[in-house]
C-alpha positions in Angstrom: -1.2 52.7 277.0 0.4 55.8 277.9 4.1 56.3 277.0 6.5 59.3 278.0 9.4 60.0 276.0 12.2 62.1 277.3 14.9 64.2 275.7 17.5 65.7 276.4 20.1 67.3 273.8 20.8 70.7 273.1 21.0 70.4 269.3 17.3 70.3 267.9 19.1 68.6 264.6 21.0 65.7 265.9 20.2 61.9 265.6 18.6 62.0 269.2 15.8 64.1 268.0 15.1 62.2 265.0 15.1 58.9 267.0 12.7 60.3 269.7 9.8 61.4 266.9 10.3 58.1 265.1 9.7 56.4 268.4 6.6 58.6 268.8 5.7 58.7 265.6 5.6 54.7 265.3 4.2 54.3 268.7 1.2 57.0 267.9 1.0 54.7 265.1 0.2 51.7 267.3 -2.3 53.8 269.2 -0.8 54.6 272.4 -0.6 57.8 274.2 2.4 59.7 273.9 3.7 62.7 275.2 7.4 64.2 274.3 9.0 66.1 276.5 12.3 68.0 275.1 14.1 69.0 278.6 16.2 71.6 276.2 13.6 73.3 275.2 11.8 73.5 278.3 14.3 75.3 279.8 14.8 71.9 282.4 18.0 73.1 285.1 19.4 69.6 286.2 21.1 72.0 289.0 18.7 72.0 292.1 18.8 75.3 294.5 19.0 74.4 298.3 
């Protein structure tokens, strides 16, 4: 199964990052294909221009 984990937290040392990493690791160990997107690291701008 293909799974997408989307993370949107500015602090890389946060509990949210730890949960995302643990979830992605566990899913990969179960044989799933996992993609992780860290929106802050990718510079995602949630405000779309007109």
